[in-house]
N, C-alpha and C positions, 0 to 999 in steps of 0.2 A: 836559596833556589837551583833549581835546574831547569831551562828551560830546553825543550829538543826541537830541532827544526829538522826533522827530514827532508832529503832534495825534495821525493818525489812530492811529496806535501808545497814545492813551493809555486809563483805563480810565471804559467807558460805565457809567450807573444813569439810570433812567426809571424814572417810575410820573405816574399822570395829571396829577401839575401840575407835576414837575420833569421837565428833564435835565441832566444835570450829567456834565462829561468831566472826571478824575482825572489829573492828570498824575506824581502820586504815591501808592500805596496809601491808600487811604481808602475806612472802612463795608467794603460787604464783595468791595471790591477786593483785590486783597492781587499786588502782584507783589517779592518778593524779591531783584529789581534793582533797584527805587525805592520804599524809603522815605524817601526824604525829600533835602536837596542839603545837607551842615553844616545848621546851625540853622533853615536853609527846610525844611518838613514838608509842607506842603500850597496846593497853585493849582488848585483847582477853577472851572474854567468853567460857570454856573449861570446856566442860563434857566428863572424859573418864570414856569407861564400866569398869567393876570389870576385875580384874588382866592387864590392861593396861594400857599404861604410856611413856615415852619419853623418847629413849634409849640414852647410854652419847654423849651427844653433844656442841661444844665447843663456847663462847662466850668470848669476851671483850668490854672493858671500854662502861659499860651502866650499870646499877642500874635496877635491878629485882624485884617487887616487887609480892607476890603470898598472895591473898583471898579467903580463902577459904567461899564458899555458904552452903556447905551441902557434907556428910562423911568425906576423910581422906586422905593426897596427901602427903605423902612422898617424903624426898628429900635427896638426896649425891653429890658431888662436892668435886673435885680433889686434894681442898686445907682441908678437913677436915669435912666438914661442911655437919650437916645433921639433920635430922627428923623427927615427922611426923604433917604437919599442921592440925587441926580442926577446925573449925568456931566460928570465933572470932578472931584467933590465922592471925596477919602478918609475913612472913618471907620477908627478905629483903637478896639479894647476886649481890653484887659486882664484878662485871666482871672484872674488875682493868685491869690488862695488860692481861690479859687471864686466861680461869680456864673451867673444864671438866664439868660437873654436868649431871645427872638426872630428872625427876619426874615423879612416879607413880601412879599408885591408890595401896592404902595400902589396901584396901577390895578386895578381892576374890569372894564377894556377892555384895554390894551393888555400884553403881557409885559414885563417885567424881566430882561436880558442882565447880567448883572456874575461878578467873579472875587473868589474868597472865599480869600483867603491868611493862612496860618500861620505864623509865627515863630518858635521855640522860644527863651526869656528867657536871662537872662544871669543870673537870682536865682528865687528860688523863694518863694510864699509872701508877695507883695506884694500891698498891696490892690487890688482890682480897681481899674480905671480908664477914662475913652469919650471921647474928644473926636474932632472933624471938623472937617473943612478943604475950602473949595473953592478950587479954583487956576488959575487963570486961563489957556487954551488954547493965548492969545496970546505965557504966559512960557514954556511946551515948542516954540515952531514953531519948528524946526531946532537946538534948543540939551538940554539937562539941564535939567531945574527936580527939585530936590529934596523928595521927597514926605513921606518917614518918613524918620528918623534919631534917634543914640542921645540928642541934645541940643535938637532941634528948632529947630537950626537956621536964619532964614532961615523963620520961623515955617513948617516942617513940621511936623507930628507927630510928635513923640519916644517911641520904644517904647527896651521893654530889653531891645535885644540892643545889639551893635557890627556893626552892619549897617545901609549905607541902601539905601533905593529912591531912585531915580529913572526920571524917564518924559521922552518925547520924540515928538513927533509931526513927521513928516516926511510930506515932499508927495513926489509921483515927479520922482526925480531929487537929489532935495534929499539932501546930504550931513550927518556927524556925525562927532564924533571922538569913540572911545571907546580909553583909556591904561589900559592893563591892568601890577597891580602881583605878582608870581607871591607875594606876599606871602598874594593874600588869594585868595578864591576869586568866580566871580559865573555866574551865571544872567538868560540874559537871554529873554526871555520877550516876542514878536510879540503881543500885545494883540486889534488889529484889522489889514489890510491885509496889504501884504509890501514885505518891505526883504533885500536884501545888508546879510547879517554879513560884513565882512571875505573877498568874491568866496563864500559862504554863500547862495542864496537858499531864504530861509525867508516862508513864509505863515502865516494867522489860527490860533494855536493853537500850533505847534512853535515849540522851546526849544532854547537852547544850555547846558552846560555847560561852563564855563571853570575848569580847576585846575591852579594853576604854572606859567601860560602871563602873556608879560611883554610889553611892545609896544604899536605904537600899533597901532588896529583903523580902520577907517572904513566905516560904514556909511552907505546907503541906495537911500531911497523905494526903492521899486519902482512897477511901472505899475497896478495892481489898486486905486487909490484911498489914499487915507492910513494911512500907516503910524504906530500907534498904539505904540509900544515901553515895556517895564518892565525893566528891569535892576537886580537885586538884588547889592550888593555886601557878600559876607559873609566870616566870620572863618574862617579855613579849619580 
């Protein structure tokens, strides 16, 4: 089964400092057909105005990843975690039994554009935790790089779920293999640019959900700039 999630069909939230596109139901946006995909619960594409940000708020029992596309995102939490995230870096916060945190635009002059990703953990009430990693873009050019995994293999972020987040960057016409295991489910999200996924054209913000499919796909970079693609490899 192949599920198509066009960027234009996502939920939208706007304030004076935020524009957010919701792949799945979130906040005031509710669509019973899009409550999540396996343990993948949230992909919000957020654009935060200069000086804007999310005030401190509470979460529990959720793995939260941030992936910056442009600008600089600052993070603080009640567990002592903190830092500034820039393109090429990924931040992980495990809310565990409960944590207060805030994210805000580090810049007073330029917006920050990022993805906020929530994955339900495979255990509850663990101690909160925080980490941040930088990933060399050259290591993702035309090949998969593991950004998050259950065991932190290859210096990826170790998350509390039997899930892998992989990323790649494809130039126009560049191809990449995608091997599918029918015992797993996959969410393929185009963060930037355009590509062909097994012949299906996808643009920035578009996604495919893949369930019960095996075999070999080919991804090919499109003509409208470099494609930044994320692959969530998830349990059924």
